C-alpha positions as CSV (number, residue, x, y, z in Angstrom):
1,M,78.1,136.6,139.3
2,D,77.1,133.1,140.5
3,E,75.0,132.7,137.3
4,M,78.1,133.6,135.1
5,K,80.1,131.1,137.1
6,E,77.6,128.4,136.5
7,D,77.4,129.2,132.8
8,L,81.2,129.0,132.6
9,I,81.3,125.6,134.3
10,A,78.5,124.2,132.1
11,A,80.4,125.5,129.0
12,L,83.7,123.9,130.2
13,K,81.9,120.6,130.9
14,D,80.4,120.6,127.4
15,R,83.8,121.3,125.9
16,W,85.3,118.5,127.9
17,E,82.7,116.1,126.6
18,D,83.4,117.3,123.0
19,L,87.1,116.7,123.6
20,L,86.4,113.1,124.8
21,T,84.2,112.6,121.7
22,L,86.9,113.9,119.5
23,V,89.5,111.5,121.0
24,K,87.1,108.6,120.7
25,W,86.3,109.2,117.0
26,A,89.9,110.1,116.2
27,I,91.1,106.7,117.5
28,L,88.3,104.9,115.6
29,A,88.9,106.9,112.4
30,V,92.6,106.0,112.5
31,L,91.8,102.3,113.0
32,L,89.2,102.3,110.2
33,G,91.4,104.4,107.9
34,L,94.2,101.9,108.3
35,G,92.1,98.7,108.2
36,V,89.7,99.8,105.4
37,G,92.5,101.5,103.5
38,L,94.7,98.4,103.6
39,V,91.7,96.4,102.2
40,G,91.1,99.1,99.6
41,V,94.8,99.0,98.5
42,G,94.5,95.2,98.1
43,F,91.4,95.6,96.1
44,H,93.0,98.3,93.9
45,L,95.9,95.9,93.2
46,A,93.7,93.0,92.5
47,V,91.6,94.9,90.0
48,D,94.7,96.3,88.3
49,W,96.1,92.8,88.1
50,A,92.8,91.6,86.6
51,S,92.8,94.4,84.0
52,Q,96.4,93.8,83.0
53,T,95.9,90.0,82.7
54,R,92.8,90.5,80.6
55,Q,94.7,92.8,78.2
56,A,97.5,90.3,78.0
57,H,95.1,87.4,77.4
58,P,92.2,88.6,75.3
59,W,90.6,85.1,75.3
60,L,89.5,85.7,78.9
61,L,86.6,87.6,77.5
62,F,85.1,84.4,76.3
63,L,84.9,83.2,79.9
64,L,82.7,86.1,81.1
65,P,79.5,84.0,81.2
66,E,81.3,81.3,83.3
67,A,82.7,84.0,85.6
68,G,79.1,85.2,86.0
69,L,77.9,81.8,87.0
70,V,80.7,81.6,89.6
71,I,79.7,85.0,91.0
72,V,76.0,84.0,91.5
73,W,77.1,80.7,93.0
74,L,79.4,82.5,95.5
75,Y,76.6,84.8,96.6
76,H,74.1,82.0,96.9
77,R,76.6,79.9,98.9
78,A,76.9,82.8,101.3
79,G,73.2,82.9,101.7
80,I,72.7,86.2,99.8
81,W,70.0,85.8,97.2
82,Q,69.3,89.4,96.5
83,D,72.3,91.7,96.6
84,G,71.5,95.3,97.5
85,G,74.8,96.6,96.3
86,T,75.6,100.2,97.2
87,D,72.0,100.7,98.2
88,L,72.5,98.3,101.1
89,V,75.3,100.5,102.5
90,L,73.1,103.6,102.2
91,R,70.4,101.9,104.1
92,A,72.9,100.9,106.7
93,V,73.9,104.5,107.3
94,R,70.2,105.3,107.9
95,G,70.0,102.4,110.4
96,E,67.6,100.4,108.3
97,A,69.7,97.3,107.8
98,P,73.2,96.1,108.8
99,V,75.8,95.2,106.3
100,A,77.1,91.6,106.8
101,F,80.8,91.2,107.0
102,R,80.7,88.4,104.3
103,T,79.8,91.1,101.8
104,A,83.4,92.3,101.9
105,P,85.1,89.1,100.5
106,L,82.2,88.5,98.2
107,I,82.4,91.9,96.5
108,F,86.2,91.7,96.4
109,A,86.2,88.4,94.5
110,A,83.2,89.1,92.3
111,S,84.5,92.5,91.1
112,T,87.9,91.0,90.4
113,L,86.3,88.3,88.3
114,T,84.2,90.8,86.5
115,H,87.2,92.9,85.5
116,L,89.3,89.8,84.7
117,C,86.8,88.6,82.1
118,G,85.9,91.8,80.5
119,G,82.8,93.1,82.2
120,S,82.3,96.9,82.0
121,S,82.3,98.1,85.5
122,G,84.2,100.3,87.9
123,R,85.5,99.7,91.4
124,E,84.1,102.3,93.7
125,G,80.7,100.6,94.2
126,A,82.6,97.6,95.5
127,A,84.8,99.9,97.6
128,L,81.8,101.4,99.3
129,Q,80.5,97.9,100.1
130,L,83.9,96.8,101.3
131,G,84.3,99.8,103.6
132,G,80.7,99.7,104.8
133,S,80.7,96.0,105.6
134,I,84.0,96.2,107.6
135,A,82.9,99.2,109.5
136,S,79.5,97.8,110.3
137,S,81.0,94.6,111.5
138,L,83.5,96.5,113.7
139,G,80.6,98.4,115.3
140,R,78.7,95.3,116.1
141,R,81.7,93.6,117.6
142,L,82.5,96.6,119.8
143,G,78.9,96.7,121.0
144,F,78.2,100.2,119.7
145,D,74.7,101.5,119.5
146,Q,72.9,102.2,116.2
147,D,74.0,105.8,115.9
148,D,77.7,105.0,116.4
149,R,77.5,102.1,113.9
150,R,76.0,104.5,111.3
151,M,78.9,106.9,111.9
152,L,81.4,104.0,111.5
153,V,79.8,103.0,108.2
154,V,80.2,106.6,106.9
155,C,83.8,106.4,107.9
156,G,84.3,103.1,106.2
157,M,82.8,104.4,103.0
158,A,85.0,107.5,103.0
159,A,88.2,105.5,103.7
160,A,87.5,102.9,100.9
161,F,86.6,105.6,98.3
162,S,89.8,107.6,99.3
163,A,92.1,104.6,99.2
164,L,91.1,103.8,95.6
165,F,91.0,107.3,94.1
166,G,93.3,109.3,96.3
167,T,90.7,112.1,96.7
168,P,90.2,112.3,100.4
169,L,88.2,115.5,100.6
170,A,85.7,114.3,97.9
171,A,85.6,110.9,99.5
172,A,84.7,112.3,102.9
173,L,82.0,114.6,101.6
174,F,80.6,111.9,99.3
175,A,80.0,109.6,102.3
176,L,78.2,112.4,104.0
177,E,76.2,113.8,101.0
178,V,75.1,110.7,99.1
179,V,72.7,109.2,101.7
180,H,70.3,112.1,102.3
181,V,70.5,114.7,99.5
182,G,70.0,118.1,101.0
183,V,71.0,117.1,104.5
184,M,74.4,116.3,105.9
185,H,75.0,115.0,109.4
186,Y,78.0,117.1,110.4
187,A,78.5,115.0,113.5
188,A,80.3,112.5,111.2
189,L,82.5,115.2,109.6
190,V,85.6,114.8,111.8
191,P,85.8,111.0,111.7
192,A,84.9,110.8,108.0
193,V,87.7,113.3,107.1
194,L,90.2,111.7,109.4
195,S,89.6,108.1,108.1
196,S,89.7,109.4,104.5
197,L,93.0,111.1,105.0
198,I,94.5,108.1,106.9
199,A,93.5,105.8,104.0
200,T,95.0,108.1,101.4
201,L,98.3,108.4,103.4
202,L,98.4,104.6,103.7
203,A,97.7,104.1,100.0
204,Q,100.5,106.5,99.1
205,R,102.9,104.9,101.5
206,L,102.2,101.5,99.8
207,G,103.0,102.9,96.4
208,L,99.6,103.9,95.0
209,H,99.2,107.3,93.3
210,A,96.3,109.6,93.6
211,T,94.0,109.8,90.5
212,A,94.8,113.1,88.7
213,Y,94.5,114.4,85.1
214,A,96.3,117.2,83.4
215,V,93.9,119.5,81.5
216,A,95.6,120.8,78.4
217,R,93.9,124.2,78.2
218,F,91.6,126.1,80.5
219,P,89.3,128.8,78.9
220,G,89.5,131.2,81.8
221,L,86.5,132.8,83.5
222,S,84.6,135.1,81.3
223,A,80.9,135.7,80.4
224,Q,81.4,133.7,77.2
225,S,83.1,130.7,78.9
226,L,80.5,130.8,81.7
227,A,77.6,130.6,79.3
228,Q,79.3,127.8,77.3
229,T,80.0,125.8,80.5
230,V,76.5,126.3,81.8
231,L,75.2,124.9,78.5
232,L,77.6,122.0,78.7
233,G,76.3,121.3,82.3
234,A,72.8,121.2,81.0
235,L,73.7,118.7,78.3
236,C,75.6,116.6,80.9
237,A,72.4,116.4,82.9
238,L,70.8,114.7,79.9
239,A,73.7,112.4,79.6
240,A,73.4,111.6,83.4
241,I,69.7,110.8,83.0
242,L,70.4,108.5,80.0
243,F,73.1,106.7,82.1
244,Y,71.0,106.0,85.3
245,V,67.9,105.2,83.3
246,A,69.8,102.7,81.2
247,M,71.2,101.1,84.4
248,H,67.8,100.6,86.0
249,A,66.1,99.6,82.7
250,A,68.6,96.9,81.9
251,R,68.2,95.4,85.4
252,H,64.4,95.4,85.1
253,F,64.6,94.0,81.6
254,Y,66.7,91.1,82.7
255,Q,64.5,90.3,85.6
256,R,61.3,90.4,83.6
257,A,62.6,88.4,80.7
258,L,64.7,85.8,82.6
259,K,63.7,84.8,86.2
260,N,66.7,82.6,87.0
261,P,69.8,84.6,88.2
262,Y,72.1,82.0,86.7
263,L,70.5,82.4,83.4
264,I,70.4,86.1,83.7
265,I,74.1,86.6,84.3
266,A,75.1,84.0,81.7
267,V,73.0,85.8,79.0
268,G,74.4,89.1,80.1
269,G,78.0,87.8,79.7
270,V,77.1,86.5,76.2
271,L,75.6,89.9,75.2
272,V,78.7,91.7,76.3
273,Q,80.8,89.3,74.3
274,L,78.7,89.8,71.2
275,L,78.7,93.6,71.5
276,T,82.5,93.5,71.9
277,V,82.8,91.5,68.7
278,L,80.5,93.9,66.9
279,V,82.4,97.0,68.1
280,G,85.7,95.5,67.0
281,N,87.8,96.6,70.0
282,R,88.1,96.2,73.8
283,D,87.8,99.9,74.7
284,Y,84.6,99.4,76.5
285,N,85.5,96.4,78.6
286,G,86.7,96.9,82.1
287,A,86.8,100.4,83.7
288,G,88.3,102.2,80.7
289,G,90.9,104.3,82.5
290,E,93.0,104.8,79.4
291,I,90.0,106.1,77.4
292,I,89.2,108.6,80.2
293,A,92.8,109.9,80.1
294,A,92.7,110.2,76.4
295,A,89.5,112.2,76.5
296,V,90.9,114.6,79.1
297,G,93.8,114.9,76.7
298,G,91.4,116.0,74.0
299,E,90.7,112.8,72.0
300,A,87.6,110.7,72.1
301,V,85.3,108.8,69.7
302,P,82.1,110.9,69.4
303,Y,79.8,108.0,70.1
304,A,82.0,106.4,72.8
305,F,79.8,107.6,75.7
306,V,76.7,105.7,74.2
307,L,78.7,102.5,73.8
308,K,80.0,102.7,77.4
309,I,76.5,103.2,78.8
310,L,75.3,100.2,76.8
311,F,78.2,98.0,77.9
312,T,77.9,99.0,81.5
313,A,74.1,98.5,81.6
314,L,74.4,95.0,80.1
315,T,77.1,94.1,82.6
316,L,75.8,95.4,85.9
317,G,72.2,94.8,85.1
318,A,72.9,91.2,84.7
319,G,74.5,90.9,88.1
320,F,78.2,91.3,87.5
321,K,79.9,93.4,90.2
322,G,82.1,96.5,90.4
323,G,80.6,99.9,90.3
324,E,79.1,102.6,88.2
325,I,81.2,105.7,89.0
326,V,84.2,105.0,86.8
327,P,81.9,104.2,83.9
328,T,80.2,107.5,84.7
329,F,83.6,109.2,84.4
330,F,84.2,107.5,81.1
331,T,80.8,108.6,79.9
332,G,81.2,112.2,81.1
333,A,84.7,112.6,79.7
334,T,84.0,111.2,76.3
335,F,80.7,113.1,76.1
336,G,82.3,116.4,77.1
337,C,85.2,115.9,74.7
338,A,82.8,115.3,71.8
339,V,80.3,118.1,72.7
340,G,82.5,120.8,74.2
341,P,84.2,121.9,71.0
342,L,80.8,122.3,69.3
343,L,80.1,124.9,72.1
344,G,83.4,126.6,71.6
345,L,85.1,125.0,74.7
346,P,88.6,123.4,74.6
347,A,88.1,119.6,74.2
348,S,90.4,118.8,77.1
349,F,88.6,121.2,79.5
350,A,85.1,120.1,78.3
351,A,86.0,116.4,79.0
352,S,87.1,117.3,82.6
353,V,83.8,119.3,83.1
354,G,81.9,116.3,81.6
355,M,83.4,113.9,84.1
356,V,82.3,115.8,87.2
357,A,79.0,117.1,85.8
358,V,77.7,113.7,84.7
359,F,79.0,112.3,88.1
360,C,77.0,115.0,89.8
361,G,73.9,114.2,87.8
362,V,73.9,110.5,88.6
363,T,74.8,110.8,92.3
364,N,73.0,114.0,93.2
365,C,76.1,115.2,95.1
366,P,77.0,118.7,93.9
367,L,79.5,119.6,96.7
368,T,81.3,116.3,96.3
369,S,81.5,117.0,92.5
370,I,83.1,120.4,93.0
371,L,85.7,119.0,95.4
372,L,86.3,116.1,93.0
373,A,87.0,118.7,90.2
374,Y,89.5,120.4,92.6
375,E,91.3,117.1,93.5
376,L,91.3,115.6,90.0
377,F,92.2,118.7,87.9
378,G,93.6,121.3,90.3
379,G,92.0,124.6,91.3
380,Q,92.0,126.5,88.1
381,D,88.7,127.7,86.8
382,L,87.0,126.0,89.7
383,G,84.1,128.3,89.4
384,L,83.2,127.0,85.9
385,Y,83.3,123.4,87.2
386,A,81.0,124.5,90.1
387,A,78.5,126.2,87.6
388,A,78.4,123.1,85.4
389,C,77.8,120.8,88.5
390,A,75.1,123.1,89.8
391,V,73.2,123.1,86.5
392,S,73.6,119.3,86.1
393,Y,72.3,118.8,89.6
394,L,69.2,120.9,89.0
395,L,68.3,119.4,85.7
396,S,69.1,115.8,86.2
397,G,65.8,115.0,87.9
398,Y,65.1,113.1,91.1
399,G,66.4,109.8,90.0
400,G,69.9,108.5,90.2
401,L,72.2,105.5,90.5
402,Y,71.1,104.5,94.0
403,S,67.5,103.7,94.6
404,A,68.0,103.9,98.4
405,Q,69.2,107.5,98.2
406,Q,66.7,110.0,99.7
407,I,66.3,113.5,98.2
408,V,65.1,115.4,101.2
409,Y,64.6,118.8,99.7
410,S,63.2,119.9,96.3
411,K,65.7,120.9,93.7
412,R,63.6,123.8,92.6
413,I,62.1,125.4,95.8
414,P,64.0,126.3,99.0
415,E,61.9,124.4,101.4
416,E,61.3,120.8,102.3
417,Y,58.7,119.2,100.1
418,H,56.0,116.9,101.6
419,G,52.5,115.6,100.9
420,E,51.4,115.7,97.3
421,E,54.7,117.5,96.2
422,K,56.8,114.6,97.7
423,E,54.6,112.0,96.0
424,R,55.0,113.7,92.7
425,K,58.8,113.8,93.0
426,E,58.9,110.2,93.9
427,D,56.7,109.3,90.8
428,E,59.1,111.3,88.6
429,A,62.0,109.4,90.0
């Protein structure tokens, strides 16, 4: 009887400590959701303004090299000579390096300049850096230890992603899943979800609408549609490999051919200008949200995905700022729209599958990709989306957009790889 009493007291004591932890992180999550969400809304509006201004004044494209010089100068004035980008945030979550607060205004200004002058980039990479730098700085100011600061960075990433896209579930899971593929630290689940939801609510209150697309026709789950979707997922894995290899190859090419960062970014700006003139339209400058919507509507140029990869690689590889995920959506949507009908799938549905399957292949985040399909397209035929994402994850290799991402477990065998097996996987990546 005494032993039962002691066990009960110990259990109640543990639950009390859990309750205190919940209250602590709920307060912090709300604060981060409001603060980072507000910055995310401002960033969203700034990029929208830049895109609309560029479309109204096409001549701004010819200032892209000059904008690049300003971006490099701003980073050098701030004492940042090698920008780690999103990789810096991932390392901060692992406790390897803090994210300086000055990263936030820098990425805000640099990404806006990139969009204003026609660079091909997204906005989510900048959002992750915004959220990570604000959260990391808050943790240092509050005197938190390293573990708590890492939790805050995860919350900041989730809030920023959610404020921009209006996909709170995918945003929270992405912040947990992207750092260590195969392992998620569930201790951060509650604050990540809360900060993500708060940021979404704030964005909606301030007039921003969640990103969503209407798929014209779903095939319905059948043996035939499942086989077709699995095949499309496999092809999306190849598109994902092409995308992330092109991103890394362009960066390495610039650095080998041209050592000076000012010269690199100026040459990159000129190359984007020349490619735009050769193509004869501005569809591949900026994020390309209109093209994504058209592809999900069932219309896309068959080779659009190749051009978007080329434009994005030339832009981001040279040092312009923004992100790769929206260009990934562009690539996946146009690729799926072009290839899906050849497999017997509706073009609209295939474009939506392509969006999340290519995203899965470049980020190695299958659970996030499935939730993204739910939040972007609704719950219909979610099993088909899940099948495509699972296949794309398996076949997309051990590389990805983020060099600092760690793939903890093998994609082929259900056990942690180590020793020679791990070295071989790293060589493949």
